[in-house]
VEXGU-338534 format. One record per atom (N, C-alpha, C, O): residue in one letter; x, z, y. Coordinates in steps of 0.2 Angstrom, whole numbers, padded with zeros to 4 digits, always signed. Layout:
N
aXZY;...
% end
This chain:
317
m+0045-0082+0108;m+0046-0079+0101;m+0040-0080+0097;m+0034-0080+0099;s+0042-0081+0091;s+0036-0082+0086;s+0033-0076+0084;s+0036-0070+0084;d+0026-0077+0082;d+0023-0071+0081;d+0024-0070+0073;d+0020-0066+0071;i+0028-0073+0069;i+0028-0072+0062;i+0035-0068+0061;i+0040-0069+0064;a+0034-0062+0058;a+0039-0058+0056;a+0043-0060+0050;a+0049-0060+0050;i+0039-0062+0045;i+0042-0064+0038;i+0039-0070+0035;i+0033-0071+0036;s+0043-0074+0033;s+0041-0081+0031;s+0044-0082+0024;s+0050-0082+0024;v+0039-0083+0019;v+0042-0084+0012;v+0039-0091+0009;v+0033-0092+0010;d+0044-0095+0007;d+0041-0102+0005;d+0044-0103-0001;d+0050-0104-0002;q+0039-0103-0007;q+0040-0105-0014;q+0046-0101-0016;q+0050-0104-0020;l+0046-0095-0015;l+0051-0090-0018;l+0051-0090-0026;l+0046-0089-0029;v+0056-0090-0029;v+0057-0090-0036;v+0063-0085-0038;v+0068-0086-0035;k+0062-0080-0042;k+0067-0075-0044;k+0067-0075-0051;k+0063-0071-0054;v+0072-0078-0054;v+0074-0078-0062;v+0079-0073-0063;v+0084-0074-0060;y+0078-0068-0068;y+0082-0064-0071;y+0084-0067-0078;y+0080-0069-0082;r+0091-0068-0080;r+0094-0071-0086;r+0098-0065-0089;r+0101-0061-0086;s+0098-0065-0095;s+0103-0061-0099;s+0105-0064-0106;s+0101-0069-0109;r+0111-0062-0108;r+0113-0065-0115;r+0109-0064-0120;r+0108-0068-0125;r+0105-0058-0121;r+0101-0056-0126;r+0094-0058-0126;r+0091-0057-0131;s+0091-0061-0120;s+0084-0062-0120;s+0084-0069-0116;s+0088-0071-0112;s+0077-0072-0117;s+0076-0078-0113;s+0075-0076-0106;s+0073-0070-0104;e+0075-0080-0102;e+0074-0079-0094;e+0067-0076-0092;e+0062-0077-0095;v+0068-0073-0088;v+0062-0069-0085;v+0060-0072-0077;v+0064-0071-0073;r+0054-0074-0076;r+0052-0077-0070;r+0049-0071-0066;r+0043-0069-0066;a+0053-0067-0063;a+0049-0061-0060;a+0045-0063-0054;a+0040-0059-0052;v+0047-0068-0050;v+0043-0071-0045;v+0043-0078-0046;v+0048-0081-0047;d+0037-0082-0045;d+0036-0088-0048;d+0032-0092-0042;d+0026-0094-0043;g+0036-0094-0037;g+0033-0099-0032;g+0029-0096-0027;g+0023-0098-0026;l+0032-0090-0025;l+0027-0087-0020;l+0028-0089-0013;l+0033-0090-0010;s+0022-0090-0009;s+0023-0091-0003;s+0018-0087+0002;s+0012-0087+0000;f+0020-0085+0008;f+0016-0081+0012;f+0019-0080+0019;f+0026-0080+0019;q+0016-0078+0024;q+0019-0076+0030;q+0016-0069+0032;q+0010-0067+0030;v+0020-0066+0036;v+0017-0058+0038;v+0018-0059+0046;v+0023-0060+0049;r+0012-0058+0049;r+0012-0057+0057;r+0016-0051+0059;r+0016-0046+0056;r+0019-0052+0066;r+0022-0046+0069;r+0017-0041+0070;r+0011-0043+0072;g+0018-0035+0070;g+0014-0030+0072;g+0008-0029+0067;g+0003-0026+0069;s+0008-0031+0061;s+0003-0030+0056;s+0006-0025+0050;s+0012-0025+0049;i+0001-0022+0047;i+0002-0018+0040;i+0000-0022+0035;i-0006-0022+0034;f+0005-0025+0032;f+0005-0030+0026;f+0006-0026+0019;f+0011-0023+0018;g+0000-0026+0015;g+0001-0023+0008;g+0002-0028+0003;g-0001-0033+0002;l+0007-0027-0001;l+0010-0030-0006;l+0008-0027-0013;l+0012-0023-0015;l+0002-0029-0017;l+0000-0025-0022;l+0000-0030-0028;l+0001-0036-0029;g+0000-0026-0033;g+0000-0029-0041;g+0001-0024-0045;g+0003-0018-0043;p-0001-0025-0052;p+0001-0020-0058;p+0008-0020-0059;p+0011-0024-0056;n+0009-0015-0062;n+0017-0014-0064;n+0019-0021-0068;n+0016-0024-0073;g+0025-0023-0065;g+0028-0030-0068;g+0025-0036-0065;g+0026-0041-0067;a+0021-0035-0059;a+0019-0041-0056;a+0024-0045-0052;a+0023-0051-0052;g+0029-0041-0050;g+0034-0044-0046;g+0034-0042-0039;g+0038-0044-0035;k+0030-0037-0037;k+0031-0035-0030;k+0037-0032-0029;k+0040-0034-0023;t+0040-0027-0033;t+0046-0024-0031;t+0052-0028-0030;t+0056-0028-0025;t+0052-0034-0035;t+0058-0040-0034;t+0056-0043-0027;t+0060-0045-0024;t+0050-0044-0026;t+0049-0048-0019;t+0052-0044-0014;t+0055-0046-0010;l+0050-0037-0013;l+0053-0033-0008;l+0060-0032-0008;l+0063-0031-0003;r+0064-0032-0014;r+0071-0032-0014;r+0074-0039-0011;r+0079-0039-0008;v+0071-0045-0012;v+0073-0051-0010;v+0072-0051-0002;v+0076-0053+0002;l+0066-0048+0000;l+0065-0048+0008;l+0070-0043+0011;l+0072-0044+0017;m+0073-0038+0006;m+0078-0033+0010;m+0085-0035+0008;m+0089-0031+0009;t+0086-0040+0006;t+0092-0044+0004;t+0096-0039-0001;t+0102-0038+0000;l+0092-0036-0005;l+0095-0032-0010;l+0095-0037-0017;l+0099-0035-0022;a+0092-0042-0017;a+0092-0047-0023;a+0092-0054-0019;a+0089-0056-0014;r+0095-0059-0023;r+0096-0066-0020;r+0091-0070-0024;r+0090-0069-0030;p+0088-0074-0020;p+0082-0078-0023;p+0086-0083-0027;p+0092-0086-0025;t+0082-0085-0032;t+0084-0090-0037;t+0083-0097-0033;t+0087-0102-0034;s+0078-0098-0030;s+0076-0104-0026;s+0071-0102-0020;s+0068-0097-0021;g+0070-0106-0017;g+0064-0105-0011;g+0068-0103-0005;g+0074-0102-0005;q+0063-0103+0001;q+0067-0101+0008;q+0063-0094+0010;q+0057-0094+0010;v+0067-0090+0012;v+0064-0083+0015;v+0068-0082+0021;v+0074-0082+0022;s+0064-0080+0027;s+0067-0078+0033;s+0063-0072+0036;s+0057-0071+0036;v+0067-0067+0039;v+0064-0061+0042;v+0067-0061+0048;v+0073-0061+0050;l+0061-0061+0053;l+0063-0062+0060;l+0067-0068+0062;l+0071-0068+0067;g+0066-0073+0058;g+0069-0079+0059;g+0076-0080+0056;g+0079-0085+0057;f+0079-0075+0054;f+0085-0074+0050;f+0085-0076+0043;f+0081-0072+0039;d+0088-0081+0040;d+0088-0082+0033;d+0092-0076+0029;d+0097-0074+0031;i+0087-0075+0025;i+0090-0068+0021;i+0096-0069+0016;i+0099-0065+0012;v+0098-0076+0015;v+0105-0077+0012;v+0110-0078+0016;v+0116-0075+0015;r+0110-0082+0021;r+0115-0084+0026;r+0116-0079+0030;r+0121-0077+0033;q+0111-0075+0033;q+0111-0071+0038;q+0109-0064+0036;q+0106-0060+0040;a+0111-0062+0030;a+0109-0056+0027;a+0111-0049+0032;a+0107-0045+0032;l+0116-0050+0035;l+0119-0044+0040;l+0113-0043+0045;l+0111-0038+0047;e+0111-0049+0048;e+0107-0049+0054;e+0100-0045+0051;e+0097-0041+0055;v+0098-0047+0046;v+0092-0045+0043;v+0092-0037+0042;v+0087-0034+0043;r+0097-0035+0040;r+0098-0028+0038;r+0099-0024+0045;r+0097-0019+0045;r+0101-0027+0049;r+0101-0023+0057;r+0094-0023+0059;r+0093-0019+0064;h+0089-0026+0057;h+0083-0026+0060;h+0077-0023+0055;h+0071-0025+0056;i+0079-0020+0050;i+0074-0018+0045;i+0076-0010+0043;i+0082-0008+0044;g+0071-0006+0042;g+0071+0000+0039;g+0068+0000+0033;g+0063-0003+0031;v+0072+0004+0027;v+0069+0004+0020;v+0067+0010+0017;v+0071+0015+0018;v+0063+0011+0014;v+0061+0017+0009;v+0058+0015+0003;v+0052+0013+0002;i+0063+0014-0002;i+0061+0013-0009;i+0062+0018-0014;i+0066+0022-0013;q+0059+0017-0019;q+0058+0023-0024;q+0065+0025-0026;q+0065+0032-0026;e+0069+0021-0028;e+0076+0023-0030;e+0081+0026-0024;e+0087+0028-0026;q+0079+0025-0018;q+0083+0027-0013;q+0084+0035-0013;q+0079+0038-0014;a+0091+0037-0012;a+0091+0044-0010;a+0093+0046-0004;a+0097+0042-0001;a+0091+0051-0001;a+0094+0053+0005;a+0100+0056+0003;a+0102+0058-0002;e+0105+0058+0009;e+0111+0061+0008;e+0111+0068+0006;e+0109+0072+0009;l+0113+0068-0001;l+0111+0075-0003;l+0115+0081-0001;l+0113+0087-0002;l+0121+0080+0001;l+0125+0085+0003;l+0125+0087+0011;l+0128+0091+0014;l+0120+0083+0014;l+0118+0084+0021;l+0112+0088+0022;l+0107+0088+0017;s+0111+0092+0028;s+0105+0095+0028;s+0100+0091+0031;s+0101+0085+0033;v+0094+0092+0031;v+0088+0087+0033;v+0090+0085+0040;v+0089+0079+0041;q+0091+0090+0044;q+0092+0087+0051;q+0098+0083+0051;q+0097+0078+0054;d+0104+0085+0048;d+0109+0080+0048;d+0108+0073+0045;d+0110+0068+0048;n+0104+0073+0040;n+0101+0067+0037;n+0098+0062+0042;n+0099+0056+0042;l+0094+0065+0047;l+0091+0061+0052;l+0095+0059+0057;l+0095+0053+0060;l+0100+0064+0059;l+0105+0062+0065;l+0110+0057+0063;l+0112+0053+0067;t+0112+0057+0057;t+0117+0053+0053;t+0114+0045+0053;t+0117+0040+0054;f+0107+0045+0051;f+0104+0038+0049;f+0104+0036+0058;f+0106+0031+0059;a+0102+0040+0062;a+0102+0037+0068;a+0108+0035+0071;a+0108+0029+0074;r+0113+0038+0070;r+0120+0036+0071;r+0122+0030+0068;r+0126+0026+0071;f+0120+0028+0062;f+0121+0022+0058;f+0118+0016+0063;f+0120+0011+0062;h+0113+0017+0066;h+0109+0013+0071;h+0111+0013+0078;h+0108+0011+0082;r+0118+0017+0079;r+0121+0017+0085;r+0116+0021+0089;r+0115+0018+0095;q+0113+0026+0088;q+0109+0030+0093;q+0111+0037+0092;q+0113+0039+0086;a+0113+0041+0097;a+0115+0048+0097;a+0114+0050+0104;a+0111+0047+0108;g+0115+0057+0104;g+0114+0061+0111;g+0108+0065+0111;g+0106+0066+0105;a+0106+0068+0116;a+0102+0073+0117;a+0095+0071+0115;a+0090+0074+0113;a+0093+0064+0117;a+0087+0061+0117;a+0086+0060+0108;a+0080+0060+0106;v+0091+0059+0105;v+0090+0058+0098;v+0089+0064+0095;v+0085+0065+0090;r+0092+0070+0096;r+0092+0076+0093;r+0084+0078+0095;r+0081+0081+0090;a+0082+0077+0100;a+0075+0079+0102;a+0070+0075+0098;a+0065+0077+0095;r+0072+0069+0097;r+0068+0065+0093;r+0068+0067+0085;r+0062+0067+0082;a+0073+0070+0083;a+0074+0072+0076;a+0069+0078+0075;a+0066+0079+0070;d+0069+0083+0081;d+0065+0089+0081;d+0057+0087+0081;d+0053+0090+0078;e+0056+0081+0084;e+0049+0079+0085;e+0047+0076+0077;e+0041+0077+0074;v+0051+0072+0074;v+0050+0069+0068;v+0049+0074+0062;v+0045+0074+0058;m+0054+0079+0062;m+0053+0085+0058;m+0047+0089+0058;m+0045+0092+0053;a+0044+0089+0065;a+0038+0093+0065;a+0033+0089+0062;a+0028+0091+0059;r+0033+0083+0063;r+0028+0079+0062;r+0027+0078+0053;r+0022+0076+0051;f+0033+0079+0050;f+0034+0078+0043;f+0034+0085+0039;f+0034+0085+0033;g+0033+0090+0043;g+0032+0097+0041;g+0039+0099+0038;g+0040+0102+0032;l+0044+0097+0041;l+0051+0098+0039;l+0055+0103+0042;l+0061+0105+0041;e+0051+0107+0048;e+0055+0111+0052;e+0059+0118+0048;e+0064+0120+0050;n+0055+0120+0043;n+0057+0126+0040;n+0063+0124+0035;n+0067+0129+0033;v+0064+0118+0034;v+0070+0116+0030;v+0075+0111+0033;v+0079+0108+0030;a+0075+0112+0040;a+0079+0108+0044;a+0087+0109+0042;a+0091+0104+0043;a+0089+0115+0040;a+0096+0116+0039;a+0096+0117+0032;a+0101+0121+0030;t+0093+0115+0027;t+0093+0116+0021;t+0096+0109+0018;t+0093+0104+0020;k+0101+0109+0014;k+0103+0103+0010;k+0099+0099+0006;k+0095+0102+0002;v+0099+0093+0006;v+0093+0089+0003;v+0094+0090-0005;v+0089+0090-0008;q+0099+0092-0007;q+0100+0092-0015;q+0097+0099-0016;q+0095+0100-0022;d+0096+0103-0012;d+0091+0109-0014;d+0084+0109-0013;d+0081+0114-0015;l+0081+0103-0011;l+0075+0102-0010;l+0071+0100-0016;l+0074+0098-0021;s+0065+0100-0016;s+0060+0097-0023;s+0060+0089-0020;s+0062+0087-0015;g+0059+0086-0027;g+0058+0078-0026;g+0054+0076-0021;g+0055+0071-0017;g+0048+0079-0020;g+0042+0077-0014;g+0045+0078-0007;g+0044+0074-0003;v+0049+0084-0007;v+0051+0085+0001;v+0057+0080+0001;v+0057+0077+0006;r+0061+0079-0003;r+0066+0073-0002;r+0062+0067+0000;r+0064+0065+0006;r+0057+0065-0003;r+0054+0059-0001;r+0051+0060+0006;r+0052+0055+0010;r+0049+0065+0008;r+0047+0066+0016;r+0053+0065+0020;r+0052+0062+0025;v+0059+0067+0018;v+0065+0066+0021;v+0066+0058+0022;v+0068+0055+0027;q+0066+0055+0017;q+0067+0048+0017;q+0063+0044+0022;q+0065+0040+0026;v+0056+0045+0021;v+0051+0042+0025;v+0053+0044+0033;v+0052+0039+0037;a+0054+0050+0034;a+0055+0053+0041;a+0060+0049+0044;a+0060+0046+0050;k+0066+0048+0040;k+0072+0043+0043;k+0070+0037+0047;k+0073+0035+0052;m+0065+0034+0044;m+0062+0028+0046;m+0059+0028+0054;m+0058+0023+0058;f+0058+0035+0056;f+0056+0035+0062;f+0060+0038+0068;f+0058+0040+0073;m+0066+0038+0066;m+0071+0040+0070;m+0074+0034+0073;m+0079+0035+0078;v+0073+0028+0071;v+0076+0021+0074;v+0069+0016+0076;v+0063+0017+0074;d+0071+0012+0080;d+0067+0007+0082;d+0067+0001+0079;d+0066-0004+0083;v+0069+0000+0072;v+0069-0007+0070;v+0062-0009+0069;v+0058-0005+0067;p+0062-0016+0071;p+0055-0019+0071;p+0051-0020+0064;p+0045-0021+0065;i+0055-0020+0058;i+0051-0020+0053;i+0052-0014+0048;i+0058-0012+0047;v+0049-0012+0045;v+0050-0006+0040;v+0047-0008+0033;v+0041-0011+0033;f+0050-0007+0027;f+0047-0009+0021;f+0047-0001+0017;f+0051+0003+0017;l+0041+0000+0015;l+0039+0006+0012;l+0036+0005+0005;l+0031+0001+0005;d+0040+0008+0000;d+0038+0007-0006;d+0035+0014-0009;d+0039+0019-0010;e+0029+0015-0010;e+0026+0021-0012;e+0028+0026-0008;e+0031+0031-0011;f+0027+0025-0001;f+0029+0030+0004;f+0026+0037+0003;f+0029+0042+0005;s+0020+0037+0001;s+0016+0044+0001;s+0018+0049-0005;s+0015+0055-0005;t+0023+0047-0010;t+0024+0052-0016;t+0026+0058-0012;t+0030+0059-0008;g+0023+0064-0015;g+0026+0070-0013;g+0022+0073-0007;g+0023+0079-0005;m+0018+0069-0004;m+0015+0071+0003;m+0008+0075+0001;m+0005+0072-0004;d+0006+0080+0004;d+0000+0083+0003;d-0005+0079+0007;d-0003+0076+0012;p-0012+0079+0006;p-0017+0075+0010;p-0016+0076+0017;p-0017+0071+0021;i-0015+0082+0019;i-0015+0083+0027;i-0009+0079+0030;i-0009+0076+0035;l-0003+0080+0026;l+0003+0076+0029;l+0002+0067+0029;l+0003+0063+0033;k-0001+0066+0022;k-0002+0059+0022;k-0006+0057+0027;k-0005+0051+0029;r-0012+0060+0029;r-0016+0058+0034;r-0013+0057+0040;r-0014+0052+0044;s-0008+0061+0042;s-0004+0062+0048;s+0000+0056+0048;s+0000+0052+0054;v+0003+0054+0042;v+0008+0049+0042;v+0004+0042+0042;v+0007+0037+0045;i-0002+0041+0040;i-0005+0035+0040;i-0008+0034+0047;i-0009+0028+0049;a-0010+0038+0051;a-0011+0039+0058;a-0004+0036+0062;a-0005+0032+0066;l+0002+0039+0060;l+0007+0037+0064;l+0009+0030+0062;l+0012+0027+0067;l+0008+0027+0056;l+0009+0020+0054;l+0004+0016+0058;l+0007+0011+0061;h-0002+0017+0059;h-0006+0014+0063;h-0003+0013+0070;h-0003+0008+0073;e-0002+0019+0073;e+0001+0019+0080;e+0007+0014+0081;e+0008+0011+0086;q+0011+0015+0075;q+0018+0010+0075;q+0016+0004+0075;q+0019+0000+0079;a+0011+0001+0072;a+0009-0005+0072;a+0006-0007+0077;a+0007-0013+0079;s+0002-0004+0081;s-0001-0005+0087;s+0004-0007+0093;s+0003-0010+0098;q+0010-0004+0091;q+0015-0004+0097;q+0020-0010+0095;q+0026-0011+0097;g+0018-0014+0090;g+0022-0021+0088;g+0026-0020+0082;g+0029-0025+0080;r+0027-0014+0078;r+0031-0014+0073;r+0027-0017+0067;r+0021-0016+0066;t+0032-0021+0063;t+0028-0023+0057;t+0030-0019+0051;t+0036-0017+0050;i+0025-0017+0047;i+0025-0013+0041;i+0024-0016+0035;i+0018-0019+0034;v+0028-0016+0030;v+0027-0020+0023;v+0027-0014+0018;v+0032-0011+0017;l+0021-0013+0015;l+0021-0008+0010;l+0018-0009+0003;l+0014-0014+0002;t+0020-0006-0002;t+0017-0007-0008;t+0015+0001-0010;t+0018+0005-0008;t+0009+0001-0014;t+0007+0007-0016;t+0002+0006-0023;t-0001+0001-0023;q+0002+0010-0027;q-0002+0011-0032;q-0008+0015-0030;q-0013+0015-0034;i-0008+0019-0024;i-0015+0022-0022;i-0019+0017-0018;i-0018+0016-0012;l-0024+0014-0021;l-0027+0008-0017;l-0032+0010-0012;l-0033+0006-0007;t-0034+0017-0012;t-0038+0019-0006;t-0033+0019+0000;t-0035+0018+0006;e-0028+0021-0002;e-0022+0021+0004;e-0021+0014+0007;e-0020+0013+0013;a-0021+0009+0003;a-0020+0002+0005;a-0026+0000+0010;a-0025-0002+0015;e-0032+0002+0006;e-0038+0000+0009;e-0038+0003+0017;e-0040+0000+0022;e-0035+0009+0017;e-0036+0012+0024;e-0031+0010+0029;e-0032+0010+0035;l-0025+0007+0026;l-0020+0006+0031;l-0019-0002+0032;l-0019-0004+0037;c-0020-0006+0027;c-0018-0013+0028;c-0024-0018+0031;c-0029-0018+0029;d-0021-0021+0036;d-0025-0026+0039;d-0024-0034+0036;d-0027-0039+0038;d-0019-0034+0031;d-0017-0040+0028;d-0016-0038+0021;d-0012-0033+0020;i-0018-0041+0015;i-0016-0039+0008;i-0014-0045+0004;i-0017-0051+0005;l-0010-0045+0000;l-0008-0050-0004;l-0007-0046-0012;l-0003-0042-0012;i-0011-0049-0017;i-0012-0046-0023;i-0008-0051-0027;i-0010-0057-0026;m-0004-0049-0031;m+0000-0054-0035;m+0000-0051-0043;m+0001-0045-0044;n+0001-0056-0048;n+0001-0054-0054;n+0006-0060-0057;n+0006-0065-0055;q+0010-0057-0062;q+0014-0061-0066;q+0018-0066-0060;q+0019-0072-0061;g+0020-0063-0056;g+0025-0066-0051;g+0021-0071-0046;g+0024-0075-0042;r+0015-0072-0047;r+0011-0077-0043;r+0006-0074-0038;r+0003-0068-0040;q+0004-0076-0032;q-0001-0074-0029;q-0008-0076-0032;q-0010-0081-0033;i-0012-0070-0032;i-0019-0071-0035;i-0025-0071-0030;i-0030-0074-0031;a-0024-0068-0025;a-0028-0066-0019;a-0024-0065-0012;a-0019-0062-0012;r-0027-0066-0006;r-0024-0065+0000;r-0029-0064+0005;r-0034-0068+0005;g-0028-0060+0010;g-0033-0059+0016;g-0034-0052+0017;g-0031-0047+0015;d-0038-0051+0022;d-0040-0044+0024;d-0045-0042+0019;d-0046-0045+0014;l-0048-0036+0020;l-0052-0033+0015;l-0059-0036+0014;l-0061-0036+0009;n-0062-0038+0020;n-0067-0042+0020;n-0068-0048+0016;n-0072-0049+0012;h-0062-0052+0018;h-0061-0059+0014;h-0061-0057+0006;h-0065-0059+0002;l-0057-0052+0004;l-0055-0050-0002;l-0062-0049-0006;l-0063-0050-0012;k-0067-0045-0002;k-0073-0043-0005;k-0077-0049-0007;k-0082-0049-0011;t-0077-0055-0003;t-0081-0061-0005;t-0078-0064-0012;t-0082-0068-0015;l-0072-0062-0014;l-0070-0065-0020;l-0073-0062-0027;l-0073-0064-0032;v-0076-0056-0026;v-0079-0052-0031;v-0086-0052-0029;v-0088-0048-0024;e-0091-0057-0032;e-0097-0057-0030;e-0102-0052-0034;e-0101-0051-0039;r-0108-0050-0030;r-0113-0046-0033;r-0111-0040-0035;r-0114-0037-0039;l-0105-0037-0034;l-0103-0030-0036;l-0105-0024-0031;l-0103-0025-0025;y-0108-0019-0032;y-0111-0014-0028;y-0109-0007-0030;y-0110-0006-0036;e-0107-0003-0026;e-0107+0004-0027;e-0113+0008-0024;e-0114+0007-0018;v-0117+0012-0028;v-0123+0016-0025;v-0121+0023-0026;v-0119+0025-0032;s-0123+0026-0022;s-0122+0033-0022;s-0129+0037-0020;s-0131+0036-0014;v-0133+0040-0023;v-0140+0043-0022;v-0139+0051-0023;v-0138+0053-0028;t-0141+0054-0018;t-0141+0062-0019;t-0149+0064-0019;t-0153+0062-0014;f-0150+0067-0023;f-0157+0069-0024;f-0158+0077-0022;f-0154+0081-0023;e-0164+0078-0021;e-0166+0086-0021;e-0166+0090-0027;e-0164+0096-0028;r-0168+0085-0032;r-0166+0087-0039;r-0166+0081-0043;r-0169+0076-0042;i-0161+0081-0049;i-0160+0075-0052;i-0167+0073-0056;i-0169+0078-0059;p-0169+0067-0056;p-0175+0066-0060;p-0174+0065-0068;p-0169+0063-0071;d-0178+0068-0072;d-0177+0068-0079;d-0175+0061-0082;d-0171+0061-0086;q-0179+0056-0080;q-0178+0049-0081;q-0173+0046-0079;q-0173+0040-0080;l-0168+0048-0075;l-0163+0045-0071;l-0160+0040-0076;l-0159+0034-0074;t-0157+0042-0081;t-0152+0037-0086;t-0156+0031-0088;t-0154+0026-0088;q-0163+0033-0090;q-0166+0028-0093;q-0168+0021-0087;q-0168+0015-0088;l-0170+0025-0082;l-0171+0021-0076;l-0165+0016-0074;l-0166+0010-0073;v-0159+0019-0073;v-0153+0015-0072;v-0151+0011-0077;v-0148+0005-0076;e-0152+0013-0083;e-0149+0007-0089;e-0153+0002-0089;e-0151-0003-0093;a-0160+0001-0086;a-0163-0005-0086;a-0160-0011-0082;a-0161-0017-0083;f-0155-0008-0077;f-0151-0013-0073;f-0145-0014-0075;f-0141-0017-0071;h-0143-0012-0081;h-0136-0013-0084;h-0130-0011-0080;h-0126-0016-0078;p-0129-0005-0078;p-0124-0003-0074;p-0118-0003-0077;p-0117+0000-0082;l-0113-0005-0074;l-0105-0005-0075;l-0103+0003-0077;l-0099+0004-0081;e-0106+0007-0073;e-0103+0014-0073;e-0110+0018-0070;e-0113+0016-0065;l-0110+0024-0073;l-0115+0029-0070;l-0112+0035-0072;l-0111+0037-0078;t-0111+0039-0065;t-0109+0047-0066;t-0114+0051-0062;t-0117+0048-0057;v-0115+0057-0064;v-0119+0061-0061;v-0115+0068-0060;v-0112+0071-0065;v-0114+0070-0054;v-0111+0076-0051;v-0115+0080-0048;v-0118+0078-0042;h-0117+0086-0050;h-0122+0090-0046;h-0129+0087-0045;h-0133+0085-0050;n-0131+0086-0039;n-0137+0081-0038;n-0136+0074-0036;n-0141+0070-0034;t-0129+0072-0037;t-0127+0065-0034;t-0126+0060-0040;t-0122+0062-0044;a-0130+0055-0040;a-0128+0050-0046;a-0125+0044-0042;a-0128+0041-0038;r-0118+0042-0045;r-0115+0036-0043;r-0116+0031-0048;r-0115+0032-0054;m-0116+0025-0046;m-0116+0020-0051;m-0114+0013-0048;m-0114+0012-0042;k-0111+0009-0052;k-0108+0003-0050;k-0113-0002-0054;k-0114-0002-0060;l-0115-0007-0050;l-0119-0013-0052;l-0117-0020-0051;l-0114-0021-0046;r-0117-0024-0055;r-0116-0031-0054;r-0124-0034-0054;r-0127-0036-0059;e-0126-0035-0048;e-0133-0037-0047;e-0134-0041-0041;e-0129-0041-0037;e-0139-0044-0039;e-0141-0047-0033;e-0143-0042-0028;e-0146-0037-0031;e-0143-0042-0022;e-0143-0037-0017;e-0152-0034-0018;e-0153-0028-0018;t-0156-0039-0019;t-0163-0037-0019;t-0163-0032-0026;t-0167-0027-0025;r-0160-0033-0031;r-0162-0029-0036;r-0158-0023-0036;r-0161-0018-0039;v-0153-0022-0032;v-0150-0015-0031;v-0155-0011-0026;v-0156-0005-0026;l-0158-0015-0021;l-0163-0012-0016;l-0169-0010-0021;l-0173-0005-0020;e-0171-0014-0026;e-0177-0012-0030;e-0176-0006-0034;e-0180-0002-0036;l-0169-0005-0037;l-0167+0001-0040;l-0168+0007-0036;l-0171+0012-0038;v-0166+0007-0030;v-0166+0013-0025;v-0173+0014-0024;v-0175+0020-0025;s-0177+0009-0023;s-0185+0011-0022;s-0188+0015-0027;s-0193+0019-0026;i-0186+0012-0034;i-0188+0015-0040;i-0187+0022-0040;i-0191+0027-0041;l-0180+0024-0039;l-0177+0030-0039;l-0181+0035-0033;l-0181+0041-0034;a-0182+0032-0028;a-0186+0036-0023;a-0192+0038-0024;a-0195+0042-0021;r-0195+0034-0029;r-0202+0036-0031;r-0202+0042-0036;r-0207+0046-0038;q-0196+0043-0039;q-0195+0048-0045;q-0194+0056-0042;q-0197+0061-0044;a-0190+0056-0036;a-0188+0063-0033;a-0187+0061-0026;a-0186+0056-0023;r-0186+0067-0023;r-0185+0066-0016;r-0177+0065-0015;r-0173+0069-0017;l-0176+0060-0010;l-0169+0058-0009;l-0167+0061-0003;l-0170+0061+0002;l-0160+0064-0003;l-0158+0067+0003;l-0153+0062+0006;l-0151+0062+0012;r-0150+0058+0002;r-0145+0054+0005;r-0143+0047+0000;r-0143+0048-0006;i-0143+0041+0004;i-0142+0035-0001;i-0136+0032+0004;i-0136+0032+0010;e-0132+0029-0001;e-0126+0025+0001;e-0125+0019-0003;e-0125+0020-0009;i-0125+0013+0000;i-0124+0007-0004;i-0118+0003-0001;i-0118+0001+0004;n-0112+0001-0005;n-0106-0002-0002;n-0104-0007-0007;n-0106-0007-0013;g-0101-0013-0004;g-0099-0018-0008;g-0093-0016-0012;g-0091-0010-0013;a-0089-0020-0015;a-0083-0018-0019;a-0078-0015-0015;a-0077-0016-0009;s-0075-0010-0019;s-0069-0006-0016;s-0064-0011-0017;s-0064-0016-0021;l-0058-0009-0014;l-0051-0012-0015;l-0049-0012-0022;l-0047-0016-0025;e-0051-0006-0025;e-0049-0005-0032;e-0053-0009-0036;e-0050-0012-0041;d-0059-0010-0035;d-0064-0015-0039;d-0061-0022-0039;d-0060-0025-0044;i-0059-0024-0033;i-0057-0031-0032;i-0050-0032-0036;i-0049-0037-0039;f-0046-0027-0035;f-0039-0027-0038;f-0040-0027-0046;f-0037-0031-0049;v-0044-0023-0049;v-0044-0023-0056;v-0047-0030-0058;v-0045-0033-0063;e-0053-0033-0055;e-0056-0039-0057;e-0052-0045-0057;e-0052-0050-0061;l-0048-0045-0050;l-0045-0052-0050;l-0038-0051-0054;l-0035-0056-0057;t-0035-0044-0055;t-0030-0046-0060;t-0031-0047-0067;t-0027-0050-0071;q-0037-0045-0069;q-0039-0046-0076;q-0041-0053-0076;q-0040-0056-0082;r-0044-0057-0071;r-0045-0063-0072;r-0039-0067-0072;r-0038-0072-0075;s-0034-0065-0068;s-0028-0069-0068;s-0024-0069-0075;s-0021-0074-0078;g-0025-0063-0078;g-0022-0062-0086;g-0026-0066-0091;g-0022-0069-0095;e-0032-0067-0090;e-0036-0071-0095;e-0034-0078-0094;e-0035-0082-0098;k-0033-0081-0087;k-0031-0088-0087;k-0024-0089-0089;k-0023-0095-0092;s-0019-0085-0089;s-0012-0086-0091;s-0011-0087-0098;s-0006-0088-0100;
% end
């Protein structure tokens, strides 16, 4: 069995209309996704990531290129693809006239699963997603955020090998989100492949072990977080907590031309594009001005990488 869950080769998707010229939503995209990985497909609005997902889920037909999911061609074997995937997309709706519990049980029956074990699993999933108190409530009577939880919860009723999640955490509070992130890590460790898109880049940073950033329908970067950090050179985030903020803080930091400087209570946070030795020199200077309680120096965050690489790609086009 191949360890490749998804293979995309020179995917092109063109939308045409009578009133406007053609739009190349995806333009020659190629990548592979390993089984058991959490793969993040990131990009600004209009980058082509949702179109790419729709092609992978057999909801849109590619204009050209070859795409397979678990070895099944997404055009010629679309039904087999659908049998092996679970989908949570933004426009997807749960069954509004069914209760939360019946939504889960009905979804399981669609995948030929029923019986006492499935009912027990529904109870476990509802507990995990904080849905026990609304188990008998029709989905149409729930808030948008709780409906979203129902949609995501359905994916854990069945054992399909690939799950597509589009903005999965919408409507989740921080505690529930952390629980679901832990659940997704657990699922991936057991061999399930998870493909997600999100606008919350800290979420992707915590979840994804493989990331593709795209813009204007094309790949602009690919790899794990450590590799992506090498693409943005000499960018550091520094956080310094003082016993008391020194009077000359702003003047001292401005000599190093910070990209950002914020002060909250006794903590100064700054973003610098400098050599590592210069960053350490700044910290040394600050340490001579006031007693330091804490120092933290980090390389570029995923958000920094995302912003810089998408801006670069926009300038080149």
